Residue frames as a rotation matrix with the C-alpha (Angstrom) as fourth column:
UNK 1
0.581 0.812 0.049 0.00
0.813 -0.582 0.022 -0.03
0.046 0.027 -0.999 -0.02
UNK 2
-0.282 -0.640 0.715 1.33
0.607 -0.696 -0.384 3.41
0.743 0.326 0.585 -0.91
UNK 3
0.038 0.285 -0.958 1.37
0.939 -0.339 -0.064 5.84
-0.343 -0.896 -0.280 2.03
UNK 4
0.834 0.373 0.407 0.60
0.478 -0.856 -0.195 9.49
0.275 0.357 -0.893 1.82
UNK 5
-0.151 -0.937 0.314 3.62
0.515 -0.346 -0.785 11.75
0.844 0.043 0.534 1.79
UNK 6
-0.363 -0.097 -0.927 4.42
0.931 -0.070 -0.357 13.24
-0.030 -0.993 0.116 5.24
UNK 7
-0.969 -0.103 -0.225 3.92
0.118 -0.991 -0.054 16.89
-0.217 -0.079 0.973 4.19
UNK 8
-0.555 0.830 -0.054 0.41
-0.225 -0.087 0.970 16.12
0.801 0.550 0.235 2.89
UNK 9
-0.175 0.492 -0.853 -0.68
0.752 0.626 0.207 14.48
0.635 -0.605 -0.479 6.15
UNK 10
-0.326 -0.024 -0.945 -0.31
0.845 -0.457 -0.280 17.78
-0.425 -0.889 0.169 7.94
UNK 11
-0.805 0.124 0.581 -2.08
0.333 -0.714 0.615 19.98
0.491 0.689 0.533 5.52
UNK 12
-0.824 0.495 -0.275 -4.41
0.131 -0.306 -0.943 22.28
-0.551 -0.813 0.187 7.55
UNK 13
-0.459 0.749 0.477 -7.99
0.770 0.067 0.635 22.28
0.443 0.659 -0.608 6.39
UNK 14
-0.984 0.134 0.120 -9.63
-0.168 -0.921 -0.351 25.72
0.064 -0.365 0.929 6.75
UNK 15
-0.520 0.851 0.079 -13.14
0.026 0.108 -0.994 26.11
-0.854 -0.514 -0.078 8.02
UNK 16
0.483 0.871 -0.089 -15.73
-0.108 -0.041 -0.993 25.18
-0.869 0.489 0.074 5.42
UNK 17
-0.295 -0.624 -0.723 -13.07
-0.879 -0.119 0.462 24.36
-0.375 0.772 -0.513 2.82
UNK 18
0.741 0.654 -0.154 -14.29
-0.645 0.629 -0.434 21.84
-0.187 0.421 0.888 0.28
UNK 19
0.486 -0.579 0.655 -12.45
0.199 0.803 0.562 18.64
-0.851 -0.143 0.505 -0.47
UNK 20
0.633 -0.188 0.751 -11.86
0.766 0.010 -0.643 19.78
0.113 0.982 0.150 -4.02
UNK 21
0.843 -0.366 0.394 -10.34
-0.354 -0.929 -0.106 23.08
0.405 -0.050 -0.913 -2.73
UNK 22
0.549 -0.653 0.522 -7.96
-0.504 0.239 0.830 21.03
-0.667 -0.719 -0.198 -0.46
UNK 23
0.491 -0.364 0.792 -7.05
0.602 0.798 -0.006 18.71
-0.630 0.479 0.611 -3.34
UNK 24
0.780 -0.178 0.600 -6.36
0.453 -0.501 -0.738 21.69
0.432 0.847 -0.310 -5.62
UNK 25
0.771 -0.518 0.369 -4.25
-0.627 -0.717 0.304 23.37
0.107 -0.466 -0.878 -3.00
UNK 26
0.486 -0.576 0.657 -2.27
-0.125 0.699 0.704 20.13
-0.865 -0.424 0.268 -2.28
UNK 27
0.602 -0.169 0.780 -1.77
0.747 0.464 -0.476 19.69
-0.282 0.870 0.405 -6.02
UNK 28
0.888 -0.224 0.402 -0.45
-0.028 -0.898 -0.439 23.17
0.459 0.378 -0.804 -6.37
UNK 29
0.604 -0.644 0.469 2.05
-0.729 -0.210 0.651 22.54
-0.321 -0.736 -0.596 -3.57
UNK 30
0.416 -0.455 0.787 3.22
0.341 0.881 0.329 19.31
-0.843 0.132 0.522 -5.05
UNK 31
0.791 -0.081 0.607 3.66
0.585 -0.193 -0.788 21.06
0.181 0.978 -0.105 -8.38
UNK 32
0.786 -0.471 0.401 5.74
-0.496 -0.867 -0.048 23.81
0.370 -0.161 -0.915 -6.81
UNK 33
0.456 -0.684 0.570 7.89
-0.498 0.334 0.800 21.25
-0.738 -0.648 -0.189 -4.92
UNK 34
0.558 -0.246 0.792 8.46
0.616 0.763 -0.197 19.35
-0.556 0.598 0.578 -8.16
UNK 35
0.823 -0.248 0.511 9.54
0.281 -0.603 -0.747 22.50
0.493 0.758 -0.426 -10.03
UNK 36
0.703 -0.583 0.407 11.88
-0.710 -0.543 0.449 23.41
-0.040 -0.605 -0.796 -7.16
UNK 37
0.381 -0.551 0.742 13.47
0.004 0.804 0.595 19.90
-0.925 -0.223 0.309 -7.22
UNK 38
0.649 -0.151 0.745 13.86
0.753 0.266 -0.602 20.10
-0.108 0.952 0.286 -11.03
UNK 39
0.851 -0.338 0.402 15.48
-0.165 -0.899 -0.405 23.47
0.499 0.278 -0.821 -10.69
UNK 40
0.572 -0.620 0.537 17.90
-0.665 0.032 0.746 22.15
-0.480 -0.784 -0.395 -8.09
UNK 41
0.478 -0.346 0.807 18.80
0.430 0.894 0.128 19.14
-0.766 0.286 0.576 -10.25
UNK 42
0.791 -0.137 0.596 19.33
0.526 -0.346 -0.777 21.38
0.312 0.928 -0.202 -13.26
UNK 43
0.846 -0.432 0.312 21.37
-0.498 -0.849 0.177 23.72
0.189 -0.305 -0.933 -11.22
UNK 44
0.440 -0.695 0.569 23.75
-0.297 0.485 0.823 20.94
-0.848 -0.530 0.007 -10.04
UNK 45
0.531 -0.186 0.827 24.20
0.744 0.570 -0.350 19.73
-0.406 0.801 0.441 -13.58
UNK 46
0.844 -0.147 0.516 25.06
0.248 -0.746 -0.618 23.24
0.476 0.649 -0.593 -14.89
UNK 47
0.752 -0.564 0.340 27.47
-0.648 -0.542 0.534 24.05
-0.117 -0.623 -0.774 -12.11
UNK 48
0.318 -0.636 0.703 29.31
-0.052 0.729 0.683 20.81
-0.947 -0.254 0.199 -12.51
UNK 49
0.374 -0.086 0.924 29.39
0.817 0.502 -0.284 20.91
-0.440 0.860 0.258 -16.35
UNK 50
0.952 0.136 0.273 29.90
0.261 -0.827 -0.497 24.53
0.159 0.545 -0.823 -17.25
UNK 51
0.082 -0.996 0.037 33.31
0.869 0.053 -0.493 26.04
0.489 0.073 0.869 -17.73
UNK 52
-0.680 -0.288 0.674 32.70
0.092 -0.946 -0.310 29.64
0.727 -0.149 0.670 -16.78
UNK 53
-0.652 0.418 -0.633 31.20
0.757 0.317 -0.571 29.99
-0.039 -0.851 -0.523 -13.31
UNK 54
-0.767 0.399 -0.502 29.54
-0.168 -0.880 -0.444 33.40
-0.619 -0.256 0.742 -13.99
UNK 55
-0.581 0.574 -0.577 27.69
-0.708 -0.008 0.706 32.16
0.400 0.819 0.411 -17.05
UNK 56
-0.588 0.352 -0.728 26.73
0.330 0.926 0.182 28.98
0.739 -0.133 -0.661 -15.18
UNK 57
-0.761 0.304 -0.573 25.41
0.556 -0.150 -0.818 30.93
-0.335 -0.941 -0.055 -12.11
UNK 58
-0.769 0.457 -0.447 23.52
-0.590 -0.777 0.220 33.31
-0.246 0.433 0.867 -14.37
UNK 59
-0.455 0.603 -0.656 21.65
-0.424 0.501 0.754 30.30
0.783 0.621 0.028 -15.85
UNK 60
-0.641 0.211 -0.738 21.16
0.620 0.708 -0.337 28.73
0.452 -0.674 -0.585 -12.49
UNK 61
-0.884 0.270 -0.382 19.69
0.101 -0.688 -0.719 31.89
-0.457 -0.674 0.581 -10.94
UNK 62
-0.544 0.695 -0.469 17.21
-0.831 -0.372 0.412 32.22
0.112 0.615 0.781 -13.78
UNK 63
-0.421 0.382 -0.823 16.23
-0.099 0.882 0.460 28.57
0.902 0.275 -0.333 -13.57
UNK 64
-0.690 0.099 -0.717 15.83
0.689 0.393 -0.609 28.62
0.221 -0.914 -0.339 -9.76
UNK 65
-0.865 0.410 -0.290 13.98
-0.278 -0.872 -0.403 31.90
-0.418 -0.268 0.868 -9.75
UNK 66
-0.396 0.756 -0.521 11.50
-0.829 -0.049 0.558 30.68
0.396 0.653 0.646 -12.30
UNK 67
-0.426 0.207 -0.881 11.20
0.111 0.978 0.176 27.21
0.898 -0.023 -0.440 -10.73
UNK 68
-0.675 0.183 -0.715 10.44
0.736 0.103 -0.669 28.58
-0.049 -0.978 -0.204 -7.28
UNK 69
0.280 0.837 0.471 8.24
0.838 -0.452 0.305 31.41
0.468 0.310 -0.828 -8.53
UNK 70
-0.033 -0.421 -0.906 10.55
0.778 -0.580 0.241 34.09
-0.627 -0.697 0.347 -7.03
UNK 71
0.957 0.257 -0.137 10.59
0.148 -0.834 -0.532 37.73
-0.251 0.489 -0.835 -8.21
UNK 72
0.542 -0.840 -0.031 14.42
-0.670 -0.409 -0.620 37.84
0.508 0.357 -0.784 -7.97
UNK 73
0.902 -0.408 -0.137 17.42
0.417 0.746 0.519 35.81
-0.110 -0.526 0.844 -7.00
UNK 74
0.695 -0.702 0.158 20.97
-0.531 -0.649 -0.545 36.83
0.485 0.294 -0.824 -6.34
UNK 75
0.496 -0.693 -0.524 24.41
0.776 0.624 -0.091 35.71
0.390 -0.361 0.847 -5.34
UNK 76
0.879 -0.266 0.396 26.27
-0.387 -0.883 0.265 37.78
0.280 -0.386 -0.879 -2.82
UNK 77
0.099 -0.904 -0.415 29.93
0.467 0.411 -0.783 37.64
0.879 -0.116 0.463 -1.71
UNK 78
0.990 0.081 -0.118 30.65
0.139 -0.337 0.931 38.16
0.036 -0.938 -0.345 2.01
UNK 79
0.077 -0.988 0.130 33.91
0.536 -0.069 -0.841 39.95
0.841 0.135 0.525 2.75
UNK 80
0.636 0.017 -0.772 35.48
0.734 -0.321 0.598 41.70
-0.238 -0.947 -0.217 5.72
UNK 81
0.794 -0.392 0.464 37.17
-0.143 -0.863 -0.485 45.04
0.591 0.319 -0.741 5.94
UNK 82
-0.212 -0.976 -0.042 40.60
-0.121 0.068 -0.990 45.55
0.970 -0.204 -0.132 7.67
UNK 83
-0.472 0.133 0.871 38.75
-0.863 -0.271 -0.426 45.84
0.180 -0.953 0.243 11.11
UNK 84
-0.996 0.062 0.060 36.93
0.052 0.987 -0.153 42.57
-0.069 -0.150 -0.986 10.52
UNK 85
-0.259 0.948 -0.184 33.51
-0.439 -0.285 -0.852 44.09
-0.860 -0.139 0.490 9.90
UNK 86
-0.591 0.123 0.797 31.54
0.577 0.755 0.312 41.88
-0.563 0.645 -0.517 7.45
UNK 87
-0.340 0.469 -0.815 30.01
-0.673 -0.726 -0.137 43.24
-0.656 0.502 0.563 4.26
UNK 88
-0.046 0.359 0.932 27.88
0.510 0.811 -0.287 41.74
-0.859 0.463 -0.220 1.59
UNK 89
-0.487 -0.119 -0.865 28.30
-0.613 -0.658 0.436 42.61
-0.621 0.743 0.248 -2.10
UNK 90
0.569 0.708 0.418 25.79
-0.069 0.547 -0.834 41.47
-0.819 0.446 0.360 -4.70
UNK 91
-0.541 -0.819 -0.193 27.78
-0.316 -0.014 0.949 39.98
-0.780 0.574 -0.251 -7.58
UNK 92
-0.949 0.315 -0.016 24.90
0.099 0.346 0.933 38.45
0.299 0.884 -0.359 -9.69
UNK 93
-0.572 0.820 0.039 21.19
-0.196 -0.090 -0.976 38.99
-0.797 -0.566 0.212 -9.85
UNK 94
-0.869 0.448 0.209 18.22
0.393 0.369 0.842 37.64
0.300 0.814 -0.497 -11.79
UNK 95
-0.679 0.721 -0.143 14.87
-0.349 -0.487 -0.801 39.36
-0.647 -0.493 0.582 -11.92
UNK 96
-0.277 0.708 0.650 11.51
0.740 0.589 -0.326 38.02
-0.613 0.390 -0.687 -13.21
UNK 97
-0.580 0.212 0.786 9.81
0.637 -0.483 0.601 39.72
0.507 0.850 0.145 -16.15
UNK 98
0.340 0.758 0.556 8.34
0.301 -0.648 0.699 42.99
0.891 -0.070 -0.448 -15.03
UNK 99
0.852 -0.177 -0.493 10.58
0.473 -0.147 0.869 43.32
-0.226 -0.973 -0.042 -11.92
UNK 100
0.772 -0.576 0.268 13.13
-0.266 -0.677 -0.686 46.04
0.577 0.458 -0.676 -12.04
UNK 101
0.252 -0.768 -0.589 16.65
0.698 0.566 -0.438 45.39
0.670 -0.301 0.679 -10.99
């Protein structure tokens, strides 16, 4: 017998929510999880196979952003000044269509 995935067992049912509404919401969550997992798999392949890391990360940010439904994704570099204070510098950014950088 196939058991129900753990994350589905704990889906809260809102007052007066129909069974079809719950099924639709769960289906949407499963679809989003699948897209995220595909984006992560693609990202791993690209980062391992590509020669130039900037080009690879640019492709990965786009795919992860689209796969997770994000408005933007970025890569930051953490560095310290001479006193040891930490700073973050954005080195790459992807923005969804219609989102300004």
